[in-house]
Each structure stands twice: as structure tokens, then as C-alpha cells.
PDB file with one MODEL, atoms N, CA, C and O in Angstrom:
MODEL        1
ATOM      1  N   MET A   1       0.833  -1.170   0.000  1.00  0.00           N
ATOM      2  CA  MET A   1       0.000   0.000   0.000  1.00  0.00           C
ATOM      3  C   MET A   1       0.884   1.242   0.000  1.00  0.00           C
ATOM      4  O   MET A   1       1.827   1.336   0.785  1.00  0.00           O
ATOM      5  N   VAL A   2       0.586   2.173  -0.859  1.00  0.00           N
ATOM      6  CA  VAL A   2       1.353   3.401  -0.987  1.00  0.00           C
ATOM      7  C   VAL A   2       0.392   4.567  -0.840  1.00  0.00           C
ATOM      8  O   VAL A   2      -0.718   4.513  -1.369  1.00  0.00           O
ATOM      9  N   ASP A   3       0.788   5.618  -0.138  1.00  0.00           N
ATOM     10  CA  ASP A   3      -0.032   6.823  -0.040  1.00  0.00           C
ATOM     11  C   ASP A   3       0.536   7.885  -0.949  1.00  0.00           C
ATOM     12  O   ASP A   3       1.743   8.125  -0.962  1.00  0.00           O
ATOM     13  N   VAL A   4      -0.340   8.525  -1.714  1.00  0.00           N
ATOM     14  CA  VAL A   4       0.047   9.641  -2.565  1.00  0.00           C
ATOM     15  C   VAL A   4      -0.685  10.856  -2.042  1.00  0.00           C
ATOM     16  O   VAL A   4      -1.913  10.854  -1.958  1.00  0.00           O
ATOM     17  N   VAL A   5       0.055  11.895  -1.691  1.00  0.00           N
ATOM     18  CA  VAL A   5      -0.556  13.108  -1.144  1.00  0.00           C
ATOM     19  C   VAL A   5      -0.478  14.188  -2.202  1.00  0.00           C
ATOM     20  O   VAL A   5       0.576  14.409  -2.797  1.00  0.00           O
ATOM     21  N   GLY A   6      -1.589  14.858  -2.436  1.00  0.00           N
ATOM     22  CA  GLY A   6      -1.598  15.932  -3.419  1.00  0.00           C
ATOM     23  C   GLY A   6      -2.971  16.551  -3.511  1.00  0.00           C
ATOM     24  O   GLY A   6      -3.976  15.916  -3.190  1.00  0.00           O
ATOM     25  N   GLY A   7      -3.009  17.790  -3.951  1.00  0.00           N
ATOM     26  CA  GLY A   7      -4.273  18.464  -4.142  1.00  0.00           C
ATOM     27  C   GLY A   7      -5.042  18.682  -2.854  1.00  0.00           C
ATOM     28  O   GLY A   7      -6.260  18.853  -2.889  1.00  0.00           O
ATOM     29  N   GLY A   8      -4.359  18.679  -1.712  1.00  0.00           N
ATOM     30  CA  GLY A   8      -5.016  18.938  -0.442  1.00  0.00           C
ATOM     31  C   GLY A   8      -5.744  17.744   0.139  1.00  0.00           C
ATOM     32  O   GLY A   8      -6.405  17.880   1.169  1.00  0.00           O
ATOM     33  N   SER A   9      -5.648  16.590  -0.478  1.00  0.00           N
ATOM     34  CA  SER A   9      -6.312  15.416   0.072  1.00  0.00           C
ATOM     35  C   SER A   9      -5.395  14.216  -0.040  1.00  0.00           C
ATOM     36  O   SER A   9      -4.472  14.198  -0.854  1.00  0.00           O
ATOM     37  N   LYS A  10      -5.653  13.227   0.773  1.00  0.00           N
ATOM     38  CA  LYS A  10      -4.844  12.016   0.774  1.00  0.00           C
ATOM     39  C   LYS A  10      -5.539  10.975  -0.092  1.00  0.00           C
ATOM     40  O   LYS A  10      -6.722  10.700   0.106  1.00  0.00           O
ATOM     41  N   ARG A  11      -4.834  10.405  -1.030  1.00  0.00           N
ATOM     42  CA  ARG A  11      -5.387   9.378  -1.904  1.00  0.00           C
ATOM     43  C   ARG A  11      -4.684   8.069  -1.588  1.00  0.00           C
ATOM     44  O   ARG A  11      -3.455   8.016  -1.562  1.00  0.00           O
ATOM     45  N   GLN A  12      -5.434   7.037  -1.352  1.00  0.00           N
ATOM     46  CA  GLN A  12      -4.828   5.768  -0.981  1.00  0.00           C
ATOM     47  C   GLN A  12      -4.795   4.843  -2.189  1.00  0.00           C
ATOM     48  O   GLN A  12      -5.834   4.550  -2.780  1.00  0.00           O
ATOM     49  N   CYS A  13      -3.616   4.388  -2.551  1.00  0.00           N
ATOM     50  CA  CYS A  13      -3.473   3.460  -3.662  1.00  0.00           C
ATOM     51  C   CYS A  13      -4.030   2.109  -3.249  1.00  0.00           C
ATOM     52  O   CYS A  13      -3.655   1.563  -2.212  1.00  0.00           O
ATOM     53  N   ARG A  14      -4.903   1.588  -4.045  1.00  0.00           N
ATOM     54  CA  ARG A  14      -5.580   0.338  -3.721  1.00  0.00           C
ATOM     55  C   ARG A  14      -4.840  -0.888  -4.224  1.00  0.00           C
ATOM     56  O   ARG A  14      -4.715  -1.882  -3.509  1.00  0.00           O
ATOM     57  N   GLN A  15      -4.348  -0.817  -5.460  1.00  0.00           N
ATOM     58  CA  GLN A  15      -3.791  -2.023  -6.048  1.00  0.00           C
ATOM     59  C   GLN A  15      -2.745  -1.665  -7.094  1.00  0.00           C
ATOM     60  O   GLN A  15      -2.969  -0.777  -7.917  1.00  0.00           O
ATOM     61  N   PRO A  16      -1.610  -2.345  -7.068  1.00  0.00           N
ATOM     62  CA  PRO A  16      -0.617  -2.101  -8.120  1.00  0.00           C
ATOM     63  C   PRO A  16      -1.122  -2.659  -9.456  1.00  0.00           C
ATOM     64  O   PRO A  16      -1.846  -3.654  -9.490  1.00  0.00           O
ATOM     65  N   LEU A  17      -0.735  -2.012 -10.539  1.00  0.00           N
ATOM     66  CA  LEU A  17      -1.038  -2.482 -11.883  1.00  0.00           C
ATOM     67  C   LEU A  17       0.253  -2.958 -12.528  1.00  0.00           C
ATOM     68  O   LEU A  17       1.298  -2.330 -12.360  1.00  0.00           O
ATOM     69  N   GLY A  18       0.192  -4.032 -13.244  1.00  0.00           N
ATOM     70  CA  GLY A  18       1.365  -4.545 -13.934  1.00  0.00           C
ATOM     71  C   GLY A  18       1.512  -3.917 -15.306  1.00  0.00           C
ATOM     72  O   GLY A  18       0.658  -3.143 -15.739  1.00  0.00           O
ATOM     73  N   GLY A  19       2.576  -4.245 -15.973  1.00  0.00           N
ATOM     74  CA  GLY A  19       2.752  -3.853 -17.354  1.00  0.00           C
ATOM     75  C   GLY A  19       3.540  -2.583 -17.594  1.00  0.00           C
ATOM     76  O   GLY A  19       3.873  -2.295 -18.743  1.00  0.00           O
ATOM     77  N   GLY A  20       3.852  -1.813 -16.575  1.00  0.00           N
ATOM     78  CA  GLY A  20       4.627  -0.588 -16.782  1.00  0.00           C
ATOM     79  C   GLY A  20       6.076  -0.915 -17.069  1.00  0.00           C
ATOM     80  O   GLY A  20       6.721  -1.619 -16.293  1.00  0.00           O
ATOM     81  N   ILE A  21       6.592  -0.412 -18.173  1.00  0.00           N
ATOM     82  CA  ILE A  21       7.989  -0.669 -18.517  1.00  0.00           C
ATOM     83  C   ILE A  21       8.902   0.328 -17.813  1.00  0.00           C
ATOM     84  O   ILE A  21       9.939  -0.058 -17.273  1.00  0.00           O
ATOM     85  N   THR A  22       8.527   1.608 -17.812  1.00  0.00           N
ATOM     86  CA  THR A  22       9.357   2.632 -17.180  1.00  0.00           C
ATOM     87  C   THR A  22       8.633   3.326 -16.034  1.00  0.00           C
ATOM     88  O   THR A  22       9.171   4.268 -15.453  1.00  0.00           O
ATOM     89  N   ASN A  23       7.422   2.880 -15.694  1.00  0.00           N
ATOM     90  CA  ASN A  23       6.633   3.449 -14.601  1.00  0.00           C
ATOM     91  C   ASN A  23       6.191   2.337 -13.666  1.00  0.00           C
ATOM     92  O   ASN A  23       6.134   1.168 -14.048  1.00  0.00           O
ATOM     93  N   THR A  24       5.882   2.716 -12.445  1.00  0.00           N
ATOM     94  CA  THR A  24       5.135   1.861 -11.533  1.00  0.00           C
ATOM     95  C   THR A  24       3.747   2.471 -11.466  1.00  0.00           C
ATOM     96  O   THR A  24       3.607   3.672 -11.235  1.00  0.00           O
ATOM     97  N   ASN A  25       2.721   1.655 -11.666  1.00  0.00           N
ATOM     98  CA  ASN A  25       1.354   2.159 -11.768  1.00  0.00           C
ATOM     99  C   ASN A  25       0.475   1.545 -10.698  1.00  0.00           C
ATOM    100  O   ASN A  25       0.638   0.381 -10.333  1.00  0.00           O
ATOM    101  N   PHE A  26      -0.473   2.351 -10.193  1.00  0.00           N
ATOM    102  CA  PHE A  26      -1.412   1.917  -9.166  1.00  0.00           C
ATOM    103  C   PHE A  26      -2.799   2.428  -9.492  1.00  0.00           C
ATOM    104  O   PHE A  26      -2.941   3.458 -10.151  1.00  0.00           O
ATOM    105  N   THR A  27      -3.829   1.720  -9.038  1.00  0.00           N
ATOM    106  CA  THR A  27      -5.168   2.287  -9.052  1.00  0.00           C
ATOM    107  C   THR A  27      -5.385   2.959  -7.713  1.00  0.00           C
ATOM    108  O   THR A  27      -4.907   2.477  -6.686  1.00  0.00           O
ATOM    109  N   VAL A  28      -6.108   4.077  -7.718  1.00  0.00           N
ATOM    110  CA  VAL A  28      -6.415   4.808  -6.492  1.00  0.00           C
ATOM    111  C   VAL A  28      -7.876   5.207  -6.510  1.00  0.00           C
ATOM    112  O   VAL A  28      -8.480   5.346  -7.574  1.00  0.00           O
ATOM    113  N   SER A  29      -8.441   5.390  -5.327  1.00  0.00           N
ATOM    114  CA  SER A  29      -9.802   5.890  -5.197  1.00  0.00           C
ATOM    115  C   SER A  29      -9.775   7.179  -4.405  1.00  0.00           C
ATOM    116  O   SER A  29      -9.025   7.307  -3.437  1.00  0.00           O
ATOM    117  N   ASN A  30     -10.599   8.139  -4.818  1.00  0.00           N
ATOM    118  CA  ASN A  30     -10.697   9.406  -4.114  1.00  0.00           C
ATOM    119  C   ASN A  30     -12.079   9.977  -4.365  1.00  0.00           C
ATOM    120  O   ASN A  30     -12.466  10.202  -5.512  1.00  0.00           O
ATOM    121  N   ARG A  31     -12.824  10.211  -3.294  1.00  0.00           N
ATOM    122  CA  ARG A  31     -14.162  10.796  -3.392  1.00  0.00           C
ATOM    123  C   ARG A  31     -15.053  10.050  -4.376  1.00  0.00           C
ATOM    124  O   ARG A  31     -15.775  10.664  -5.161  1.00  0.00           O
ATOM    125  N   GLY A  32     -14.998   8.728  -4.328  1.00  0.00           N
ATOM    126  CA  GLY A  32     -15.870   7.909  -5.153  1.00  0.00           C
ATOM    127  C   GLY A  32     -15.430   7.722  -6.595  1.00  0.00           C
ATOM    128  O   GLY A  32     -16.132   7.063  -7.363  1.00  0.00           O
ATOM    129  N   ARG A  33     -14.297   8.277  -6.985  1.00  0.00           N
ATOM    130  CA  ARG A  33     -13.776   8.097  -8.342  1.00  0.00           C
ATOM    131  C   ARG A  33     -12.517   7.256  -8.288  1.00  0.00           C
ATOM    132  O   ARG A  33     -11.807   7.253  -7.283  1.00  0.00           O
ATOM    133  N   LYS A  34     -12.241   6.543  -9.371  1.00  0.00           N
ATOM    134  CA  LYS A  34     -11.027   5.737  -9.469  1.00  0.00           C
ATOM    135  C   LYS A  34     -10.099   6.361 -10.500  1.00  0.00           C
ATOM    136  O   LYS A  34     -10.535   6.856 -11.539  1.00  0.00           O
ATOM    137  N   TYR A  35      -8.809   6.323 -10.185  1.00  0.00           N
ATOM    138  CA  TYR A  35      -7.782   6.890 -11.052  1.00  0.00           C
ATOM    139  C   TYR A  35      -6.620   5.911 -11.171  1.00  0.00           C
ATOM    140  O   TYR A  35      -6.561   4.902 -10.469  1.00  0.00           O
ATOM    141  N   VAL A  36      -5.699   6.231 -12.075  1.00  0.00           N
ATOM    142  CA  VAL A  36      -4.434   5.518 -12.183  1.00  0.00           C
ATOM    143  C   VAL A  36      -3.328   6.498 -11.825  1.00  0.00           C
ATOM    144  O   VAL A  36      -3.272   7.596 -12.378  1.00  0.00           O
ATOM    145  N   VAL A  37      -2.450   6.115 -10.908  1.00  0.00           N
ATOM    146  CA  VAL A  37      -1.266   6.911 -10.572  1.00  0.00           C
ATOM    147  C   VAL A  37      -0.070   6.266 -11.250  1.00  0.00           C
ATOM    148  O   VAL A  37       0.144   5.057 -11.152  1.00  0.00           O
ATOM    149  N   ARG A  38       0.707   7.096 -11.939  1.00  0.00           N
ATOM    150  CA  ARG A  38       1.929   6.631 -12.596  1.00  0.00           C
ATOM    151  C   ARG A  38       3.115   7.244 -11.856  1.00  0.00           C
ATOM    152  O   ARG A  38       3.153   8.455 -11.637  1.00  0.00           O
ATOM    153  N   ILE A  39       4.068   6.423 -11.476  1.00  0.00           N
ATOM    154  CA  ILE A  39       5.261   6.910 -10.779  1.00  0.00           C
ATOM    155  C   ILE A  39       6.493   6.433 -11.546  1.00  0.00           C
ATOM    156  O   ILE A  39       6.670   5.236 -11.772  1.00  0.00           O
ATOM    157  N   GLY A  40       7.331   7.373 -11.937  1.00  0.00           N
ATOM    158  CA  GLY A  40       8.541   7.016 -12.654  1.00  0.00           C
ATOM    159  C   GLY A  40       9.461   8.212 -12.747  1.00  0.00           C
ATOM    160  O   GLY A  40       8.999   9.344 -12.886  1.00  0.00           O
ATOM    161  N   GLY A  41      10.713   7.981 -12.674  1.00  0.00           N
ATOM    162  CA  GLY A  41      11.694   9.058 -12.751  1.00  0.00           C
ATOM    163  C   GLY A  41      12.275   9.194 -14.147  1.00  0.00           C
ATOM    164  O   GLY A  41      11.953   8.417 -15.046  1.00  0.00           O
ATOM    165  N   ASP A  42      13.133  10.188 -14.318  1.00  0.00           N
ATOM    166  CA  ASP A  42      13.834  10.381 -15.584  1.00  0.00           C
ATOM    167  C   ASP A  42      14.768   9.201 -15.843  1.00  0.00           C
ATOM    168  O   ASP A  42      15.350   8.637 -14.915  1.00  0.00           O
ATOM    169  N   ILE A  43      14.901   8.838 -17.115  1.00  0.00           N
ATOM    170  CA  ILE A  43      15.846   7.799 -17.526  1.00  0.00           C
ATOM    171  C   ILE A  43      16.604   8.358 -18.733  1.00  0.00           C
ATOM    172  O   ILE A  43      16.266   8.066 -19.880  1.00  0.00           O
ATOM    173  N   PRO A  44      17.640   9.173 -18.456  1.00  0.00           N
ATOM    174  CA  PRO A  44      18.334   9.864 -19.550  1.00  0.00           C
ATOM    175  C   PRO A  44      18.886   8.942 -20.636  1.00  0.00           C
ATOM    176  O   PRO A  44      18.880   9.304 -21.813  1.00  0.00           O
ATOM    177  N   ILE A  45      19.356   7.770 -20.261  1.00  0.00           N
ATOM    178  CA  ILE A  45      19.930   6.861 -21.258  1.00  0.00           C
ATOM    179  C   ILE A  45      18.883   6.424 -22.286  1.00  0.00           C
ATOM    180  O   ILE A  45      19.227   6.036 -23.403  1.00  0.00           O
ATOM    181  N   HIS A  46      17.604   6.488 -21.903  1.00  0.00           N
ATOM    182  CA  HIS A  46      16.508   6.132 -22.809  1.00  0.00           C
ATOM    183  C   HIS A  46      15.740   7.367 -23.291  1.00  0.00           C
ATOM    184  O   HIS A  46      14.665   7.250 -23.878  1.00  0.00           O
ATOM    185  N   GLN A  47      16.309   8.555 -23.034  1.00  0.00           N
ATOM    186  CA  GLN A  47      15.707   9.819 -23.468  1.00  0.00           C
ATOM    187  C   GLN A  47      14.338  10.073 -22.816  1.00  0.00           C
ATOM    188  O   GLN A  47      13.489  10.738 -23.410  1.00  0.00           O
ATOM    189  N   ILE A  48      14.120   9.551 -21.605  1.00  0.00           N
ATOM    190  CA  ILE A  48      12.852   9.751 -20.898  1.00  0.00           C
ATOM    191  C   ILE A  48      12.998  10.895 -19.914  1.00  0.00           C
ATOM    192  O   ILE A  48      13.800  10.834 -18.982  1.00  0.00           O
ATOM    193  N   SER A  49      12.210  11.943 -20.135  1.00  0.00           N
ATOM    194  CA  SER A  49      12.172  13.110 -19.262  1.00  0.00           C
ATOM    195  C   SER A  49      10.735  13.272 -18.786  1.00  0.00           C
ATOM    196  O   SER A  49       9.840  13.518 -19.594  1.00  0.00           O
ATOM    197  N   ARG A  50      10.506  13.135 -17.483  1.00  0.00           N
ATOM    198  CA  ARG A  50       9.142  13.243 -16.952  1.00  0.00           C
ATOM    199  C   ARG A  50       8.597  14.659 -17.097  1.00  0.00           C
ATOM    200  O   ARG A  50       7.387  14.837 -17.234  1.00  0.00           O
ATOM    201  N   ALA A  51       9.472  15.675 -17.069  1.00  0.00           N
ATOM    202  CA  ALA A  51       9.007  17.055 -17.288  1.00  0.00           C
ATOM    203  C   ALA A  51       8.469  17.198 -18.712  1.00  0.00           C
ATOM    204  O   ALA A  51       7.433  17.829 -18.922  1.00  0.00           O
ATOM    205  N   ASN A  52       9.162  16.619 -19.685  1.00  0.00           N
ATOM    206  CA  ASN A  52       8.683  16.662 -21.071  1.00  0.00           C
ATOM    207  C   ASN A  52       7.397  15.852 -21.227  1.00  0.00           C
ATOM    208  O   ASN A  52       6.485  16.263 -21.943  1.00  0.00           O
ATOM    209  N   GLU A  53       7.325  14.707 -20.560  1.00  0.00           N
ATOM    210  CA  GLU A  53       6.120  13.875 -20.605  1.00  0.00           C
ATOM    211  C   GLU A  53       4.917  14.645 -20.039  1.00  0.00           C
ATOM    212  O   GLU A  53       3.823  14.601 -20.603  1.00  0.00           O
ATOM    213  N   LEU A  54       5.130  15.342 -18.929  1.00  0.00           N
ATOM    214  CA  LEU A  54       4.055  16.123 -18.316  1.00  0.00           C
ATOM    215  C   LEU A  54       3.621  17.254 -19.248  1.00  0.00           C
ATOM    216  O   LEU A  54       2.425  17.490 -19.416  1.00  0.00           O
ATOM    217  N   ALA A  55       4.576  17.950 -19.850  1.00  0.00           N
ATOM    218  CA  ALA A  55       4.235  19.026 -20.786  1.00  0.00           C
ATOM    219  C   ALA A  55       3.449  18.475 -21.976  1.00  0.00           C
ATOM    220  O   ALA A  55       2.488  19.098 -22.429  1.00  0.00           O
ATOM    221  N   ALA A  56       3.852  17.315 -22.479  1.00  0.00           N
ATOM    222  CA  ALA A  56       3.140  16.701 -23.602  1.00  0.00           C
ATOM    223  C   ALA A  56       1.734  16.283 -23.189  1.00  0.00           C
ATOM    224  O   ALA A  56       0.792  16.437 -23.968  1.00  0.00           O
ATOM    225  N   SER A  57       1.578  15.760 -21.981  1.00  0.00           N
ATOM    226  CA  SER A  57       0.255  15.367 -21.487  1.00  0.00           C
ATOM    227  C   SER A  57      -0.661  16.572 -21.361  1.00  0.00           C
ATOM    228  O   SER A  57      -1.835  16.506 -21.727  1.00  0.00           O
ATOM    229  N   ARG A  58      -0.129  17.672 -20.845  1.00  0.00           N
ATOM    230  CA  ARG A  58      -0.935  18.900 -20.706  1.00  0.00           C
ATOM    231  C   ARG A  58      -1.293  19.479 -22.075  1.00  0.00           C
ATOM    232  O   ARG A  58      -2.405  19.973 -22.263  1.00  0.00           O
ATOM    233  N   ALA A  59      -0.366  19.424 -23.030  1.00  0.00           N
ATOM    234  CA  ALA A  59      -0.642  19.917 -24.382  1.00  0.00           C
ATOM    235  C   ALA A  59      -1.702  19.038 -25.056  1.00  0.00           C
ATOM    236  O   ALA A  59      -2.578  19.548 -25.755  1.00  0.00           O
ATOM    237  N   ALA A  60      -1.625  17.729 -24.847  1.00  0.00           N
ATOM    238  CA  ALA A  60      -2.620  16.823 -25.425  1.00  0.00           C
ATOM    239  C   ALA A  60      -4.002  17.095 -24.835  1.00  0.00           C
ATOM    240  O   ALA A  60      -5.004  17.030 -25.546  1.00  0.00           O
ATOM    241  N   HIS A  61      -4.059  17.400 -23.535  1.00  0.00           N
ATOM    242  CA  HIS A  61      -5.339  17.751 -22.926  1.00  0.00           C
ATOM    243  C   HIS A  61      -5.873  19.053 -23.518  1.00  0.00           C
ATOM    244  O   HIS A  61      -7.062  19.155 -23.821  1.00  0.00           O
ATOM    245  N   ALA A  62      -5.009  20.039 -23.681  1.00  0.00           N
ATOM    246  CA  ALA A  62      -5.428  21.323 -24.252  1.00  0.00           C
ATOM    247  C   ALA A  62      -5.947  21.150 -25.682  1.00  0.00           C
ATOM    248  O   ALA A  62      -6.812  21.902 -26.130  1.00  0.00           O
ATOM    249  N   ALA A  63      -5.412  20.153 -26.393  1.00  0.00           N
ATOM    250  CA  ALA A  63      -5.853  19.873 -27.756  1.00  0.00           C
ATOM    251  C   ALA A  63      -7.115  19.009 -27.784  1.00  0.00           C
ATOM    252  O   ALA A  63      -7.685  18.769 -28.848  1.00  0.00           O
ATOM    253  N   GLY A  64      -7.552  18.540 -26.600  1.00  0.00           N
ATOM    254  CA  GLY A  64      -8.773  17.749 -26.519  1.00  0.00           C
ATOM    255  C   GLY A  64      -8.610  16.279 -26.835  1.00  0.00           C
ATOM    256  O   GLY A  64      -9.591  15.602 -27.140  1.00  0.00           O
ATOM    257  N   ILE A  65      -7.377  15.766 -26.768  1.00  0.00           N
ATOM    258  CA  ILE A  65      -7.149  14.363 -27.124  1.00  0.00           C
ATOM    259  C   ILE A  65      -6.662  13.502 -25.960  1.00  0.00           C
ATOM    260  O   ILE A  65      -6.312  12.338 -26.155  1.00  0.00           O
ATOM    261  N   SER A  66      -6.637  14.065 -24.754  1.00  0.00           N
ATOM    262  CA  SER A  66      -6.147  13.331 -23.594  1.00  0.00           C
ATOM    263  C   SER A  66      -6.827  13.865 -22.340  1.00  0.00           C
ATOM    264  O   SER A  66      -7.211  15.034 -22.294  1.00  0.00           O
ATOM    265  N   PRO A  67      -6.980  13.017 -21.317  1.00  0.00           N
ATOM    266  CA  PRO A  67      -7.543  13.530 -20.069  1.00  0.00           C
ATOM    267  C   PRO A  67      -6.585  14.507 -19.386  1.00  0.00           C
ATOM    268  O   PRO A  67      -5.378  14.489 -19.630  1.00  0.00           O
ATOM    269  N   ALA A  68      -7.145  15.353 -18.533  1.00  0.00           N
ATOM    270  CA  ALA A  68      -6.336  16.312 -17.775  1.00  0.00           C
ATOM    271  C   ALA A  68      -5.456  15.585 -16.769  1.00  0.00           C
ATOM    272  O   ALA A  68      -5.800  14.498 -16.304  1.00  0.00           O
ATOM    273  N   VAL A  69      -4.331  16.182 -16.440  1.00  0.00           N
ATOM    274  CA  VAL A  69      -3.486  15.699 -15.353  1.00  0.00           C
ATOM    275  C   VAL A  69      -4.004  16.374 -14.088  1.00  0.00           C
ATOM    276  O   VAL A  69      -3.988  17.600 -13.978  1.00  0.00           O
ATOM    277  N   VAL A  70      -4.466  15.563 -13.133  1.00  0.00           N
ATOM    278  CA  VAL A  70      -5.041  16.076 -11.898  1.00  0.00           C
ATOM    279  C   VAL A  70      -3.950  16.532 -10.936  1.00  0.00           C
ATOM    280  O   VAL A  70      -4.121  17.521 -10.223  1.00  0.00           O
ATOM    281  N   HIS A  71      -2.841  15.820 -10.915  1.00  0.00           N
ATOM    282  CA  HIS A  71      -1.756  16.111  -9.974  1.00  0.00           C
ATOM    283  C   HIS A  71      -0.456  15.580 -10.554  1.00  0.00           C
ATOM    284  O   HIS A  71      -0.431  14.505 -11.153  1.00  0.00           O
ATOM    285  N   ALA A  72       0.623  16.331 -10.376  1.00  0.00           N
ATOM    286  CA  ALA A  72       1.954  15.880 -10.785  1.00  0.00           C
ATOM    287  C   ALA A  72       2.958  16.364  -9.758  1.00  0.00           C
ATOM    288  O   ALA A  72       2.793  17.430  -9.165  1.00  0.00           O
ATOM    289  N   GLU A  73       4.004  15.569  -9.551  1.00  0.00           N
ATOM    290  CA  GLU A  73       5.081  15.911  -8.620  1.00  0.00           C
ATOM    291  C   GLU A  73       6.409  15.906  -9.353  1.00  0.00           C
ATOM    292  O   GLU A  73       6.557  15.197 -10.349  1.00  0.00           O
ATOM    293  N   PRO A  74       7.380  16.681  -8.884  1.00  0.00           N
ATOM    294  CA  PRO A  74       8.669  16.774  -9.567  1.00  0.00           C
ATOM    295  C   PRO A  74       9.400  15.445  -9.731  1.00  0.00           C
ATOM    296  O   PRO A  74      10.195  15.296 -10.659  1.00  0.00           O
ATOM    297  N   LEU A  75       9.154  14.496  -8.869  1.00  0.00           N
ATOM    298  CA  LEU A  75       9.861  13.224  -8.958  1.00  0.00           C
ATOM    299  C   LEU A  75       9.174  12.237  -9.882  1.00  0.00           C
ATOM    300  O   LEU A  75       9.523  11.056  -9.890  1.00  0.00           O
ATOM    301  N   GLY A  76       8.205  12.696 -10.658  1.00  0.00           N
ATOM    302  CA  GLY A  76       7.623  11.826 -11.674  1.00  0.00           C
ATOM    303  C   GLY A  76       6.285  11.214 -11.342  1.00  0.00           C
ATOM    304  O   GLY A  76       5.768  10.443 -12.150  1.00  0.00           O
ATOM    305  N   ALA A  77       5.691  11.512 -10.195  1.00  0.00           N
ATOM    306  CA  ALA A  77       4.356  10.986  -9.905  1.00  0.00           C
ATOM    307  C   ALA A  77       3.341  11.808 -10.688  1.00  0.00           C
ATOM    308  O   ALA A  77       3.389  13.038 -10.683  1.00  0.00           O
ATOM    309  N   ARG A  78       2.423  11.121 -11.361  1.00  0.00           N
ATOM    310  CA  ARG A  78       1.434  11.810 -12.173  1.00  0.00           C
ATOM    311  C   ARG A  78       0.089  11.131 -11.987  1.00  0.00           C
ATOM    312  O   ARG A  78      -0.001   9.903 -11.974  1.00  0.00           O
ATOM    313  N   LEU A  79      -0.959  11.937 -11.842  1.00  0.00           N
ATOM    314  CA  LEU A  79      -2.315  11.429 -11.643  1.00  0.00           C
ATOM    315  C   LEU A  79      -3.200  11.969 -12.757  1.00  0.00           C
ATOM    316  O   LEU A  79      -3.764  13.055 -12.629  1.00  0.00           O
ATOM    317  N   PRO A  80      -3.327  11.211 -13.859  1.00  0.00           N
ATOM    318  CA  PRO A  80      -4.207  11.667 -14.927  1.00  0.00           C
ATOM    319  C   PRO A  80      -5.672  11.521 -14.521  1.00  0.00           C
ATOM    320  O   PRO A  80      -6.017  10.633 -13.742  1.00  0.00           O
ATOM    321  N   ASP A  81      -6.519  12.380 -15.040  1.00  0.00           N
ATOM    322  CA  ASP A  81      -7.946  12.333 -14.730  1.00  0.00           C
ATOM    323  C   ASP A  81      -8.631  11.340 -15.665  1.00  0.00           C
ATOM    324  O   ASP A  81      -9.535  11.707 -16.416  1.00  0.00           O
ATOM    325  N   ALA A  82      -8.205  10.107 -15.616  1.00  0.00           N
ATOM    326  CA  ALA A  82      -8.809   9.054 -16.431  1.00  0.00           C
ATOM    327  C   ALA A  82      -9.520   8.087 -15.502  1.00  0.00           C
ATOM    328  O   ALA A  82      -8.874   7.331 -14.777  1.00  0.00           O
ATOM    329  N   MET A  83     -10.831   8.107 -15.521  1.00  0.00           N
ATOM    330  CA  MET A  83     -11.601   7.258 -14.630  1.00  0.00           C
ATOM    331  C   MET A  83     -11.569   5.830 -15.156  1.00  0.00           C
ATOM    332  O   MET A  83     -11.737   5.598 -16.353  1.00  0.00           O
ATOM    333  N   LEU A  84     -11.355   4.893 -14.273  1.00  0.00           N
ATOM    334  CA  LEU A  84     -11.361   3.474 -14.638  1.00  0.00           C
ATOM    335  C   LEU A  84     -12.791   2.973 -14.682  1.00  0.00           C
ATOM    336  O   LEU A  84     -13.623   3.395 -13.879  1.00  0.00           O
ATOM    337  N   ARG A  85     -13.074   2.104 -15.586  1.00  0.00           N
ATOM    338  CA  ARG A  85     -14.389   1.469 -15.670  1.00  0.00           C
ATOM    339  C   ARG A  85     -14.363   0.193 -14.840  1.00  0.00           C
ATOM    340  O   ARG A  85     -13.497  -0.661 -15.030  1.00  0.00           O
ATOM    341  N   ALA A  86     -15.313   0.066 -13.918  1.00  0.00           N
ATOM    342  CA  ALA A  86     -15.344  -1.118 -13.048  1.00  0.00           C
ATOM    343  C   ALA A  86     -15.928  -2.309 -13.775  1.00  0.00           C
ATOM    344  O   ALA A  86     -16.033  -3.392 -13.200  1.00  0.00           O
TER     345      ALA A  86
ENDMDL
END
């Protein structure tokens, strides 16, 4: 169990998700909604920059092709506003 703090509220990660190659992913619940939290740091040898990834995610949301990022932290934690279907 991992706690992610952000946006003035505590979100409790319920279950790890598999399949992340460069991220560790979890499902979380907050105020009756479910989200996916992605945690991953920069990997320069593979040209992975989380700051660039966050900027691209925000630009994709502004273009209407991606959900909004609800919360992001400098160390690579990101909470996209993508609700999971139960």
C-alpha cells in the first residue's frame, strides 16, 4: 500500500497495476472516483524526461485528445484524470 498526497487530500493506492515498462502504476480511489497513478523518474539513457512527458500530457489535454493531469510531482508521480471502468 502506498499513499500519494496531493491536491489537499490524501489518496490511498488500492492495487498495483502490472505492465509498466518505465513506470510503476497503481489504481487509487478518491471521493468515489477511481484513477491511475503513474510513478517514474527520468531515464536519460533512454531519453525519458518526466518534465517533457508532463508538458506533452498537458498539451494533449489542451488539444482535446487526452484527459487532464489532476496532480503531478517533480519526482515523476502523475495522476491523470482518467476514470477506470469497473
